[in-house]
C-alpha positions in Angstrom: 9.1 -25.8 -6.1 6.7 -28.5 -8.1 4.8 -29.8 -5.7 2.3 -31.2 -7.5 1.3 -28.7 -10.0 -0.4 -31.2 -12.5 -3.1 -32.0 -9.7 -3.5 -28.3 -9.2 -7.4 -27.1 -10.7 -9.0 -23.6 -10.7 -12.0 -24.7 -8.6 -10.0 -23.3 -5.7 -9.5 -20.0 -7.0 -10.7 -17.1 -5.0 -11.5 -20.0 -2.3 -10.4 -18.9 1.4 -7.0 -20.2 3.0 -9.3 -22.2 5.6 -11.1 -23.9 2.6 -8.1 -25.0 1.0 -6.6 -26.0 4.4 -10.0 -28.1 5.3 -9.9 -29.9 2.0 -6.1 -30.6 2.4 -6.7 -32.3 5.6 -9.5 -34.3 4.1 -6.6 -35.5 1.5 -7.7 -33.4 -1.8 -3.9 -33.1 -3.8 -4.9 -29.8 -6.0 -6.2 -28.1 -2.6 -2.5 -28.6 -1.5 -1.1 -27.8 -4.6 -3.4 -24.5 -4.8 -2.2 -23.6 -1.0 1.5 -23.6 -2.0 1.2 -22.2 -5.4 -0.8 -19.3 -3.7 2.2 -18.9 -0.2 4.8 -20.5 -1.5 7.0 -17.4 -2.7 6.0 -15.5 0.5 7.9 -19.2 2.4 11.0 -19.2 0.6 11.5 -15.3 0.7 11.1 -15.4 4.6 13.0 -18.6 4.8 15.9 -17.0 2.7 16.2 -13.8 5.2 16.4 -16.2 8.6 18.6 -18.5 6.7 20.6 -17.0 4.6 21.3 -18.5 1.6 18.9 -19.9 -1.2 19.3 -23.7 -1.2 19.4 -23.8 2.6 15.8 -22.1 2.5 14.7 -23.9 -0.9 15.0 -27.2 1.3 13.4 -25.4 4.3 10.8 -24.0 2.3 9.9 -27.8 1.2 10.0 -28.8 4.7 7.5 -26.7 5.6 4.5 -27.5 3.2 5.3 -30.4 4.0 4.5 -30.0 7.5 1.9 -27.9 6.6 0.3 -31.5 4.8 0.8 -33.6 7.5 -1.1 -31.0 9.9 -3.4 -29.5 7.9 -6.3 -31.0 9.9 -4.8 -29.4 12.9 -6.0 -25.5 11.7 -8.9 -24.9 12.9 -10.1 -21.7 10.9 -9.5 -19.2 13.7 -6.5 -17.2 13.1 -4.3 -16.0 9.8 -3.4 -19.1 8.1 -0.6 -17.6 7.0 1.0 -16.9 10.7 0.0 -20.4 11.5 2.2 -21.2 7.7 5.2 -18.7 8.7 5.0 -20.2 12.3 5.8 -23.7 11.0 8.3 -21.7 8.7 10.2 -20.3 11.3 10.8 -24.0 13.2 11.5 -25.6 10.2 14.3 -22.8 9.4 15.4 -22.8 13.1 16.3 -26.9 12.3 18.3 -26.2 9.3 20.0 -23.0 10.4 21.7 -24.5 13.5 22.1 -27.9 11.6 24.4 -26.4 8.9 25.3 -22.7 10.6 25.4 -20.9 7.4 26.3 -17.4 7.4 26.1 -17.1 3.0 25.1 -14.0 2.3 23.0 -13.3 -1.4 22.8 -10.2 -3.3 19.1 -11.4 -4.4 16.1 -10.9 -2.5 17.4 -8.1 -0.6 15.2 -6.4 1.9 13.8 -3.1 1.7 15.3 0.0 3.5 11.9 1.3 3.6 9.9 1.0 6.8 12.8 0.7 8.2 14.9 3.1 8.6 12.3 6.2 8.1 10.8 8.0 4.7 13.5 10.0 3.2 16.0 7.2 2.2 15.8 6.9 -1.0 16.4 10.5 -2.1 19.9 9.1 -0.4 19.5 6.5 -3.0 20.6 8.3 -6.9 22.0 4.9 -8.5 21.8 1.3 -8.7 25.1 1.1 -7.0 24.2 2.8 -3.9 20.8 1.2 -4.1 22.6 -2.2 -3.6 25.0 -0.6 -0.9 21.9 0.7 1.3 20.4 -3.0 0.8 23.1 -4.9 1.7 23.4 -2.8 5.2 20.1 -3.0 5.9 20.8 -7.0 5.4 23.6 -6.9 7.7 22.3 -4.8 10.0 19.1 -7.3 10.0 21.5 -10.5 10.1 23.0 -9.3 13.3 19.5 -8.9 15.6 19.2 -11.3 17.9 16.8 -14.3 16.7 13.7 -12.8 19.3 13.8 -9.8 17.7 14.9 -10.2 14.2 12.1 -12.5 13.1 9.4 -10.4 14.7 10.7 -7.4 12.1 11.0 -9.9 9.6 7.2 -11.0 9.6 6.2 -7.4 10.0 7.8 -5.8 7.6 9.0 -8.5 5.0 5.6 -10.4 5.5 3.3 -7.6 6.2 1.6 -9.4 9.1 -0.1 -7.4 12.2 1.3 -8.4 15.6 -1.6 -10.4 16.2 -0.4 -12.4 12.9 3.1 -13.0 14.6 2.1 -13.4 18.4 0.1 -16.5 16.7 3.1 -17.2 14.5 5.4 -17.3 17.2 3.7 -18.3 20.1 3.6 -15.2 22.1 1.2 -12.0 22.4 0.0 -9.5 20.1 1.8 -6.9 22.9 5.5 -8.8 23.2 5.4 -9.3 19.8 4.3 -5.0 19.1 7.4 -4.6 21.7 9.9 -7.1 20.0 8.9 -4.9 16.6 9.2 -1.7 18.2 12.9 -3.0 20.3 13.9 -4.2 16.7 13.3 -1.0 14.8 15.4 1.4 17.0 18.2 -0.9 17.1 18.1 -1.0 13.5 17.6 2.9 13.4 20.8 3.3 15.6 22.8 0.7 13.4 21.7 2.3 10.2 21.7 6.2 11.4 23.9 6.9 8.6 21.3 6.2 5.8 19.1 8.6 7.9 19.3 11.8 5.4 17.8 13.4 8.5 21.1 12.7 10.4 23.0 15.2 8.7 26.6 15.8 8.4 27.0 17.7 11.9 
């Protein structure tokens, strides 16, 4: 993704996201380029997980940053700019997902099972082939979650957002975000019970 990197300068290094967005709202293209450079990988990886294929995720990511540029003035500096940006990404991904209804599974950018199925998973994974199978199991289980649970889980475990930030991104309360993350984890643990070494051989 190239959003005018030639305009980017070092003057924005170390500046906050809020500073960048204020400058973007004032029409500063170099600030926008710096903002994109800082967050493009995060947005793209999130889009891949929500949509399910890299080509549409690329388009959705581009649309996310176009919209962020258009509405930068609306960010008032309250709360997390990352949550604000991923909220935009979520809506753009919904547009692409339901526009094309594609469900291709790529072996690239597979999420890690850590934090989803509990500790000890790495002891079961003793070679690369098995590791790939585990990640694919996790991704398939995530894909089967209803969106109301899947997206909060992705924001929590893939993006590292707090419950407050998830709530801001999705327009729900932090308590509701926490409940949905917990529910997603319960469902995933049940679906991935065979990956938990504590399940034993009965």
